[in-house]
N, C-alpha and C positions, 0 to 999 in steps of 0.2 A: 504493500500500500504506500510505502514511502515514495516510490517512483511516481505514483499517481498524484501525490500531494506536491512533489517537486515539479511535476508537469503543470499543475495548477498555478504554481508560483511563476514559472517561466511563461505560461500563456498570459497571465495577468500583467507581467512586465512588458510582454510584447504588445498587448493592447494599449498599455499606457504609452509605450514608445511610439506607437503609430498615432494614437489619438491626440496627444498634446500638440504636435506640429500641425496636424490636420485641422484641429479646432481653430487655429489661427489663419489657415490658408484657404479653407473651403468657403463657398458662398453661404449666404444667410441661412437657408433652412438646413443645410448639411452640417454646419458647424455645431449645431446643437446635438446632432446625432453623434458626432465625434466626441463631444464632451460627455455624452452618456456612455460611450464606449470607454472613455477614461475612467469614469466612475465604476463601471462594471469590472474593468481591469484591476482597479484598486481593491475592490471587494474580493475579487478572485485571488489576488496575490496575498492579501491579508488572511483570508480563510485557508489558503494553502500553507502559509507560514504557521498559522495556529495549529493546523492538523499535523504538520511535520514535527513541531516541537512537543505538542501534547496530543498524541494520537487518539486517546480515548476521551477527548474533551466533551463530546456530545453524548456520551454513554452514561453520564451521571456518576 
């Protein structure tokens, strides 16, 4: 499962890396979509990091 969690971190960082410049370069309706991608990437990276460090976090 560690590989899946580290993949989540990598995918989140990739989304952030694409979304930040795209949010400033794209036209008006698409810049909000890129900003939403950055937010989802941040959540994915944080969740992957949490599950990598504490694997049984959601099991109580």
